[in-house]
C-alpha positions as CSV (number, residue, x, y, z in Angstrom):
1,M,49.5,113.5,45.8
2,Q,47.6,112.1,42.8
3,T,49.9,109.9,40.7
4,Q,47.3,109.6,37.9
5,D,47.9,113.3,37.1
6,L,51.5,112.6,36.2
7,Q,51.4,111.8,32.4
8,G,54.0,111.3,29.7
9,P,57.7,110.3,29.9
10,G,58.5,113.3,32.0
11,G,55.6,112.7,34.3
12,R,56.7,109.1,34.8
13,R,60.2,110.2,35.6
14,S,58.9,112.7,38.1
15,E,56.6,110.0,39.6
16,W,59.5,107.6,39.9
17,R,61.7,110.3,41.5
18,L,59.0,111.4,43.9
19,R,58.4,107.8,45.0
20,E,62.1,107.3,45.5
21,I,62.2,110.4,47.8
22,T,59.1,109.5,49.8
23,D,60.3,105.9,50.2
24,A,63.5,107.2,51.7
25,I,61.7,109.4,54.2
26,P,61.4,107.8,57.7
27,A,57.6,108.3,57.7
28,A,54.5,106.5,56.4
29,I,52.9,108.6,53.6
30,A,49.7,107.9,51.6
31,Y,46.9,109.6,49.7
32,F,43.2,108.5,49.5
33,D,40.4,110.0,47.5
34,R,36.9,111.0,48.6
35,N,35.7,107.5,47.8
36,W,38.0,106.1,50.6
37,V,40.2,104.5,48.0
38,F,44.0,104.7,48.3
39,R,45.7,106.3,45.3
40,Y,49.2,106.3,46.6
41,A,51.3,104.8,49.5
42,N,55.0,104.9,50.1
43,K,57.0,101.9,51.1
44,G,56.8,102.7,54.9
45,Y,53.0,103.1,54.9
46,A,52.5,99.9,52.9
47,E,54.8,97.8,55.1
48,W,53.2,99.2,58.3
49,F,50.1,97.2,57.3
50,G,51.8,94.3,55.7
51,W,51.4,95.2,52.0
52,T,53.5,96.4,49.1
53,A,53.0,99.9,47.7
54,A,51.5,98.5,44.5
55,E,49.1,96.3,46.4
56,V,47.8,99.3,48.5
57,E,46.9,101.5,45.5
58,G,43.3,101.1,44.4
59,R,42.2,99.4,47.6
60,L,39.6,100.7,50.1
61,I,40.9,102.0,53.4
62,R,39.2,99.3,55.3
63,D,40.8,96.5,53.3
64,V,44.3,98.0,53.7
65,V,44.3,98.9,57.4
66,G,42.0,96.0,58.6
67,P,38.9,96.1,60.8
68,E,40.8,96.7,64.0
69,V,42.3,100.0,62.9
70,F,39.4,101.0,60.6
71,D,37.0,101.1,63.6
72,I,39.4,103.6,65.2
73,V,40.2,105.9,62.3
74,A,36.9,105.9,60.3
75,S,35.5,108.9,62.2
76,H,38.8,110.8,61.7
77,V,38.7,110.0,57.9
78,Q,35.2,111.3,57.6
79,R,36.1,114.6,59.4
80,A,39.1,115.0,57.1
81,L,37.0,114.5,54.0
82,N,34.7,117.2,55.4
83,G,37.6,119.6,55.2
84,E,39.2,119.4,58.7
85,Q,42.9,118.9,59.2
86,L,43.5,116.7,62.3
87,T,46.1,114.5,64.1
88,Y,45.3,111.4,66.1
89,E,46.9,108.3,67.5
90,Y,45.9,104.7,67.2
91,S,47.1,101.3,68.3
92,L,47.2,98.0,66.5
93,T,48.8,94.5,66.8
94,G,52.1,94.6,65.1
95,R,53.5,92.0,62.8
96,D,55.6,90.6,65.7
97,G,52.4,90.1,67.8
98,N,53.2,93.0,70.1
99,P,51.2,96.2,70.4
100,A,52.3,99.0,68.1
101,H,51.3,102.7,68.2
102,A,51.2,105.3,65.4
103,R,50.4,109.1,65.2
104,S,48.7,110.2,61.9
105,T,48.0,113.6,60.5
106,L,45.3,114.0,57.8
107,V,45.5,117.0,55.5
108,P,42.5,117.6,53.1
109,D,43.3,118.0,49.4
110,V,41.0,120.9,48.4
111,G,40.4,121.5,44.6
112,P,40.0,124.8,42.8
113,D,36.2,124.5,43.3
114,G,36.6,124.3,47.1
115,Q,35.6,120.7,47.2
116,V,37.7,118.1,49.1
117,R,39.1,115.7,46.5
118,G,40.9,113.4,49.0
119,C,43.4,113.5,51.9
120,Y,47.1,113.3,52.4
121,V,48.2,111.0,55.2
122,H,51.4,111.4,57.2
123,S,52.0,108.8,59.9
124,M,54.9,108.1,62.4
125,D,55.6,105.0,64.4
126,V,55.6,106.2,68.0
127,T,55.8,102.8,69.7
128,E,59.2,103.4,71.2
129,Q,58.2,106.8,72.3
130,R,55.1,105.4,74.0
131,H,57.2,102.8,75.7
132,T,59.7,105.4,76.9
133,Q,56.9,107.6,78.2
134,A,55.3,104.6,80.0
135,A,58.7,103.6,81.5
136,L,59.3,107.2,82.7
137,A,55.9,107.5,84.2
138,Q,56.4,104.2,86.0
139,A,59.8,105.2,87.3
140,Q,58.4,108.6,88.5
141,K,55.5,106.8,90.2
142,M,57.9,104.3,91.9
143,E,60.2,107.1,93.0
144,A,57.4,109.1,94.5
145,I,56.1,106.1,96.4
146,G,59.7,105.4,97.5
147,Q,60.2,108.9,98.8
148,L,56.9,108.7,100.7
149,T,57.6,105.3,102.2
150,G,61.2,106.1,103.0
151,G,60.2,109.2,104.9
152,L,57.6,107.4,106.9
153,A,60.0,104.5,107.6
154,H,62.6,106.9,109.0
155,D,60.1,108.4,111.5
156,F,58.7,105.1,112.5
157,N,62.2,103.6,113.1
158,N,62.9,106.5,115.5
159,M,59.6,105.8,117.3
160,L,60.2,102.0,117.5
161,T,63.7,102.7,118.9
162,V,62.1,104.5,121.8
163,V,59.3,101.9,122.2
164,I,61.6,98.9,122.1
165,G,64.2,100.5,124.3
166,N,61.8,101.5,127.0
167,L,59.9,98.2,126.9
168,A,63.2,96.3,127.2
169,A,64.2,98.5,130.2
170,L,60.9,97.9,131.9
171,K,61.2,94.1,131.3
172,E,64.7,94.0,132.9
173,S,63.6,96.2,135.9
174,R,60.7,93.8,136.7
175,P,61.9,90.4,135.8
176,D,59.7,88.6,138.4
177,D,56.5,90.6,137.8
178,P,53.9,88.4,136.1
179,L,52.5,91.5,134.3
180,T,55.8,91.6,132.4
181,E,55.2,88.3,130.7
182,N,51.5,89.1,130.1
183,Y,51.8,92.7,128.8
184,V,55.4,93.8,128.1
185,E,56.7,90.7,126.2
186,P,53.8,90.7,123.7
187,A,54.4,94.5,123.2
188,I,58.1,93.9,122.4
189,Q,57.2,91.1,120.0
190,A,54.7,93.4,118.2
191,A,57.2,96.2,118.0
192,N,59.8,93.8,116.5
193,R,57.3,92.8,113.9
194,G,56.7,96.4,113.1
195,A,60.4,96.9,112.8
196,E,60.5,94.1,110.2
197,L,57.7,95.8,108.2
198,I,59.7,99.0,108.3
199,R,62.8,97.3,107.0
200,R,60.8,96.0,104.1
201,L,59.5,99.5,103.4
202,L,63.0,100.8,103.4
203,G,64.0,98.0,101.1
204,F,61.5,99.2,98.5
205,A,62.5,102.9,99.1
206,R,66.1,102.0,98.5
207,R,67.1,103.5,101.8
208,Q,67.9,100.5,103.9
209,P,71.5,100.3,105.2
210,L,73.3,97.7,103.1
211,E,76.5,95.8,103.8
212,P,77.7,94.7,100.3
213,R,80.7,92.4,99.9
214,P,81.9,90.1,97.1
215,V,79.5,87.2,96.9
216,E,79.9,84.1,94.7
217,V,76.4,83.8,93.5
218,N,76.4,80.2,92.4
219,E,77.5,79.2,95.9
220,L,74.8,81.3,97.5
221,I,72.1,79.8,95.2
222,L,73.2,76.3,96.0
223,G,72.9,76.9,99.7
224,M,69.4,78.5,99.2
225,S,68.2,75.7,97.0
226,K,68.9,73.2,99.9
227,L,66.8,75.4,102.1
228,F,64.0,75.6,99.5
229,R,63.9,71.8,99.1
230,R,63.4,71.4,102.9
231,S,60.9,74.2,103.2
232,L,58.6,73.8,100.1
233,P,56.0,71.1,99.7
234,G,57.0,67.8,98.2
235,T,54.8,68.6,95.2
236,I,57.2,71.4,94.1
237,A,60.5,70.3,92.4
238,V,63.5,72.6,92.9
239,S,66.2,72.7,90.3
240,T,69.2,75.0,89.7
241,A,71.5,75.7,86.8
242,S,74.4,78.0,86.0
243,R,75.9,79.0,82.6
244,E,79.1,80.2,84.2
245,P,81.3,78.4,86.7
246,L,82.1,81.6,88.7
247,L,79.8,84.5,89.1
248,R,80.7,87.2,91.6
249,A,78.7,90.3,92.5
250,M,79.2,93.1,95.1
251,V,76.0,92.7,97.1
252,D,74.5,92.3,100.6
253,A,74.4,88.5,100.8
254,H,71.7,88.5,103.6
255,Q,69.4,90.8,101.6
256,L,70.0,88.7,98.4
257,E,69.0,85.6,100.4
258,N,65.9,87.4,101.6
259,A,65.0,88.4,98.0
260,L,65.4,84.8,96.7
261,L,63.3,83.5,99.6
262,N,60.5,86.0,98.8
263,L,60.5,84.9,95.2
264,A,60.4,81.2,96.2
265,L,57.5,81.8,98.5
266,N,55.6,83.7,95.8
267,A,56.3,80.8,93.4
268,R,55.0,78.4,96.0
269,D,51.7,80.3,96.3
270,A,51.4,80.4,92.5
271,M,51.6,76.6,92.3
272,P,49.0,75.3,94.8
273,N,48.9,71.9,93.0
274,G,52.6,71.6,92.6
275,G,55.1,72.4,89.9
276,E,58.7,73.3,89.3
277,L,60.8,76.1,90.8
278,R,63.9,76.7,88.8
279,I,66.8,79.1,89.7
280,E,69.2,79.8,86.9
281,S,72.3,82.1,87.0
282,S,74.2,83.5,84.1
283,L,76.4,86.4,82.9
284,E,74.4,88.9,80.8
285,T,75.9,91.8,78.9
286,L,73.4,94.6,78.6
287,S,73.5,96.8,75.5
288,V,72.8,100.5,75.7
289,H,69.1,100.1,74.9
290,A,68.6,97.1,77.2
291,A,70.4,98.9,80.0
292,A,68.2,102.0,79.4
293,D,65.1,100.0,79.9
294,L,66.3,98.9,83.3
295,E,67.7,102.3,84.2
296,V,71.2,100.9,84.7
297,P,74.6,101.5,83.0
298,P,75.4,99.2,80.1
299,G,77.9,96.4,80.9
300,D,78.1,92.9,82.5
301,Y,75.6,91.8,85.0
302,V,75.0,88.6,87.0
303,Q,71.5,87.5,86.3
304,I,69.5,85.3,88.7
305,A,66.3,84.1,87.1
306,V,63.7,82.5,89.4
307,S,61.0,80.7,87.4
308,D,57.8,78.8,88.1
309,N,55.2,77.1,86.0
310,G,52.3,78.3,88.1
311,M,49.2,80.4,87.5
312,G,51.0,83.5,86.2
313,M,49.7,87.1,86.2
314,D,47.4,89.1,84.0
315,G,48.5,92.5,82.6
316,S,46.9,94.6,85.3
317,T,48.6,92.6,88.1
318,L,51.9,92.7,86.3
319,A,51.8,96.5,86.0
320,R,51.5,96.8,89.8
321,V,53.5,93.9,91.1
322,F,56.3,96.0,92.6
323,E,54.1,98.5,94.4
324,P,54.2,98.3,98.2
325,F,51.1,96.9,99.9
326,F,49.8,95.6,96.6
327,T,49.0,91.9,96.9
328,T,46.7,89.3,95.2
329,K,46.6,87.2,98.4
330,Q,43.7,87.0,100.7
331,F,43.4,89.6,103.4
332,G,45.8,88.8,106.2
333,M,47.8,86.4,104.1
334,G,50.6,88.8,103.2
335,S,51.8,92.4,103.7
336,G,52.3,93.1,100.0
337,L,55.9,94.2,100.7
338,G,57.7,91.1,99.4
339,M,58.1,92.0,95.7
340,S,58.5,95.7,96.5
341,M,61.4,94.8,98.9
342,V,63.0,92.7,96.2
343,Y,62.7,95.6,93.6
344,G,64.1,98.2,96.0
345,F,67.0,96.0,97.2
346,V,68.1,95.3,93.6
347,K,67.8,98.9,92.5
348,Q,69.7,100.1,95.6
349,S,72.4,97.6,94.7
350,G,72.9,99.1,91.3
351,G,70.9,96.5,89.4
352,G,67.6,96.0,87.7
353,V,64.6,93.6,87.7
354,R,63.0,91.9,84.7
355,I,59.7,90.1,85.0
356,R,57.8,88.0,82.5
357,S,54.5,86.3,83.2
358,R,51.7,84.6,81.3
359,Q,48.5,83.3,82.8
360,A,48.5,79.5,83.2
361,R,52.1,79.4,81.9
362,G,54.1,80.8,84.8
363,T,56.4,83.6,85.9
364,T,60.1,84.4,85.6
365,V,61.6,87.1,87.8
366,A,65.2,87.9,86.8
367,L,67.5,89.9,89.2
368,L,70.4,91.6,87.5
369,L,73.3,92.6,89.7
370,P,76.6,94.4,88.6
371,H,79.2,91.8,87.9
372,L,82.4,91.8,89.9
373,P,85.1,90.3,87.7
374,E,88.1,90.3,90.1
375,P,88.3,89.8,93.9
376,E,88.8,93.1,95.8
377,P,91.8,93.2,98.2
378,E,91.1,93.4,101.9
379,D,91.4,96.9,103.4
380,E,94.4,96.0,105.6
381,D,95.0,99.6,106.8
382,G,91.4,100.0,107.9
383,M,91.4,96.6,109.6
384,A,94.7,97.4,111.4
385,A,93.3,100.7,112.6
386,L,90.2,99.0,113.9
387,S,92.2,96.4,115.7
388,A,94.4,99.0,117.3
389,A,91.3,100.9,118.4
390,G,89.9,97.7,119.9
391,Q,92.4,97.9,122.7
392,L,90.7,101.0,124.2
393,P,88.6,100.4,127.3
394,L,84.9,101.1,127.2
395,A,83.9,101.3,130.9
396,G,84.0,105.0,132.1
397,K,84.6,106.2,128.6
398,L,83.2,109.6,127.6
399,V,80.9,109.0,124.7
400,L,79.5,111.7,122.4
401,L,76.0,110.9,121.3
402,A,74.8,112.9,118.2
403,E,71.0,112.4,117.5
404,D,68.4,115.0,116.6
405,D,65.4,113.1,118.1
406,A,65.3,113.8,121.8
407,D,63.4,110.6,122.7
408,V,65.9,108.5,120.8
409,R,68.7,110.2,122.6
410,T,67.1,109.5,126.0
411,V,66.9,105.7,125.2
412,V,70.4,105.4,123.8
413,R,71.8,107.4,126.6
414,M,70.2,105.1,129.1
415,Q,71.6,102.0,127.2
416,L,75.1,103.5,127.2
417,A,74.9,104.3,130.9
418,E,74.0,100.7,131.5
419,L,77.2,99.7,129.7
420,G,79.2,102.0,132.0
421,C,79.7,104.9,129.7
422,V,79.5,108.6,130.5
423,V,77.5,110.4,127.8
424,V,77.6,113.9,126.4
425,E,74.9,114.8,123.9
426,A,74.5,116.8,120.7
427,E,71.3,117.3,118.7
428,N,73.0,118.0,115.3
429,G,76.3,117.4,113.5
430,A,77.6,121.0,113.9
431,E,77.1,120.9,117.7
432,A,78.8,117.5,117.8
433,A,81.8,118.8,115.8
434,D,82.2,121.6,118.3
435,L,82.2,119.2,121.2
436,V,84.9,117.0,119.5
437,E,87.1,120.1,119.0
438,N,86.7,121.4,122.5
439,I,86.5,118.2,124.7
440,P,89.7,116.1,124.3
441,A,88.3,113.5,126.7
442,I,85.7,112.2,124.3
443,G,86.8,108.7,123.5
444,L,83.9,107.5,121.2
445,V,81.4,109.1,118.9
446,I,78.0,107.6,118.2
447,S,76.0,109.5,115.5
448,D,72.8,109.2,113.7
449,V,73.3,109.2,109.9
450,V,70.3,111.5,109.0
451,M,70.4,114.8,110.9
452,P,69.2,118.3,110.0
453,G,71.6,121.0,108.9
454,A,74.7,121.1,106.7
455,M,76.5,118.3,108.7
456,D,74.8,114.9,108.8
457,G,76.3,111.8,110.4
458,R,78.5,111.0,107.4
459,A,80.0,114.5,107.3
460,L,80.6,114.3,111.1
461,A,82.4,111.0,110.6
462,R,84.6,112.6,107.9
463,F,85.3,115.6,110.2
464,V,86.3,113.4,113.1
465,R,88.7,111.3,111.0
466,R,90.4,114.5,109.8
467,F,90.5,116.3,113.1
468,R,91.1,113.2,115.4
469,P,92.0,110.2,113.2
470,G,92.2,107.8,116.2
471,L,88.7,108.6,117.6
472,P,86.3,105.7,116.9
473,V,83.0,106.5,115.2
474,V,79.8,104.4,115.2
475,L,76.9,105.3,112.9
476,M,73.3,104.4,113.6
477,S,70.4,104.7,111.2
478,G,67.2,103.1,110.0
479,Y,67.3,105.1,106.8
480,V,70.0,106.0,104.3
481,Q,69.9,108.3,101.3
482,P,69.4,106.7,97.9
483,G,72.4,105.8,95.8
484,G,73.2,102.2,96.6
485,A,75.8,100.8,98.9
486,R,77.7,102.6,101.7
487,P,80.5,104.9,100.5
488,E,84.0,103.3,100.6
489,E,85.1,105.5,103.5
490,E,82.3,104.1,105.7
491,R,83.0,100.5,105.0
492,D,85.0,100.0,108.2
493,L,82.5,102.0,110.4
494,P,80.1,99.9,112.5
495,L,76.5,100.6,111.5
496,L,73.7,100.2,114.1
497,V,70.4,99.6,112.3
498,K,67.4,101.2,114.1
499,P,65.6,100.0,116.0
500,F,68.2,98.2,118.1
501,T,68.4,96.6,121.5
502,R,71.1,97.2,124.2
503,E,72.6,93.9,123.2
504,K,73.1,95.1,119.6
505,L,74.5,98.3,120.8
506,F,77.0,96.5,122.9
507,A,77.9,94.2,119.9
508,A,78.6,97.3,117.8
509,L,80.8,98.8,120.6
510,R,82.6,95.5,121.5
511,P,85.7,96.4,119.5
512,W,86.3,99.2,121.9
513,A,85.6,97.2,125.1
514,A,88.4,96.4,127.5
C-alpha cells in the first residue's frame, strides 16, 4: 500500500476511503519501503506504539517501534525485504506497564522488475490469547499434579489405616511392656504425622472429605485474629477489617481456619523483622471475565484477603507458589504443602484464589468463596431419622463391612469385634448390595467410598436407602472424587476419614449404640 501513488481528486478520495476501511479493521496494518521507512500505518498500528497515523508516516522503523521491539523484529524485516513472507510473535511493555504480545505477518511488495519495493505489515494483539493459553496450561498442570497426588494419597491412607490400627492393637495388648513405649508409641506418632501430610496432599488434589456448613466469615476471622495475636511475634501487628456486616459462605469451617493459619504463618516468615498482617473481608461480584480467570461461575463471592508487608516474591516463585512440595524455606523447615492445601481446599469449595506480590512490598492472598445470602433450613427429616436410628443397640449387631482392600478390612473388622459387633464382609459394592438383599439381620453398613466396579460407596448408600430405608449407613474414606462438597443426600451420613482409630470408629457409630 503506497499512498504516494494515489494522485488527483479521485486518488485522494480513494485514499481517504481506504484509510477509513483499514482504520475500522480490528488489526494493525502498515507499509514500509526498502529503506526501512514507514509510508503508511492505520490507526490501530499507530496507537499500538503510542503514535498517530500521521506521525508514523515518514519515520524509520526503529524510531516508531522503539529499541525494545526493534532488536526483536530487525532480522525478520531484513528477511522480508529479501523476498520472504513470514509470521512471528514479539512482546513489548504496553502503555499500561504490563507485558503485551503481538503476532505480525510481513508480506513483500514485489514490483514488475522482480525487486522488493517494501513490505505490508499485518499485526494482531494476542495478549489475551497468550494469557488464556498460559492459564489453561497452568490449570492442566495443576490438575495433572492433583490427580497424581490424589491417587498416591488414597493408597497411602489405606496403608496408614492398617499401620495405625495394628500398632494401636499392639499397644493395647502390651500396656506394661517397656518396649511399647520405646518402639510402638514413636511409630504411632510418626504414622499420625504421615496421615497429616496425606491430608494436605488431598487438600491440594481437591479430594479431601469436606463438611461444609453455613459460616459467618466475619465471626470466624475475629476468632482467628485473636489466635494470631497470641501466636505471632510481638513485632507483627494484626489488624482486621470488613466491608460488610454479615458475610456467609457454605464452607468447611475447620479447613478454612487451617487455610488462614497457613497464610498467617507464611506471612510471619516473610516478615522476619516485623510488620503488619491484615485480614480483610468483603463481598465481591465477579464478572464473566473475572470469573473465567478464576475458573468459577460469575456471581457473588465472599473474599478474604490476607496481606503482609514483607519480602514478597519474584515472578518465578509466584508462578510455582501453589505447587505441592515447592517451598522457599530452608530444608527441613517446611513440607511445601501449606499453599497447595489452601489452593486445593478453596477450589474444592467452589471458589478461587488470587495472589499478588511484589518484592520488598509484600504479598496479598485473596480467598474467594461462594456467597450464601440466606440461612439454609435445618434438615429436620434427616435429623429425626438419625435420632430414631440412634435407639438401636450396637452390641451383638451384625455389621456389613464393604472395603476393597483386604488389609484394611482386617483392621476394621478387628476394631468392630472389639466393640462387640459381628461382622460380615464384602470386597465391592455389588457384593455388599447382594448381602443387604439376602441377609435381613444386617443392622448396620460401613462402606468405603472409593471401590472398584459400577457400585462405589455412594451408590451402595443410595441402594440401601431405597431397599431398606431404616438401615444405618456409615461411609469411610481418605479420598473423595473432585467436585466440591459432599452431595446433599450424604450430608446426614457419618463419614470416617482414613486413617482412623478405634475411638474415632466408635464415635461415628455412637448414634447406634444402646
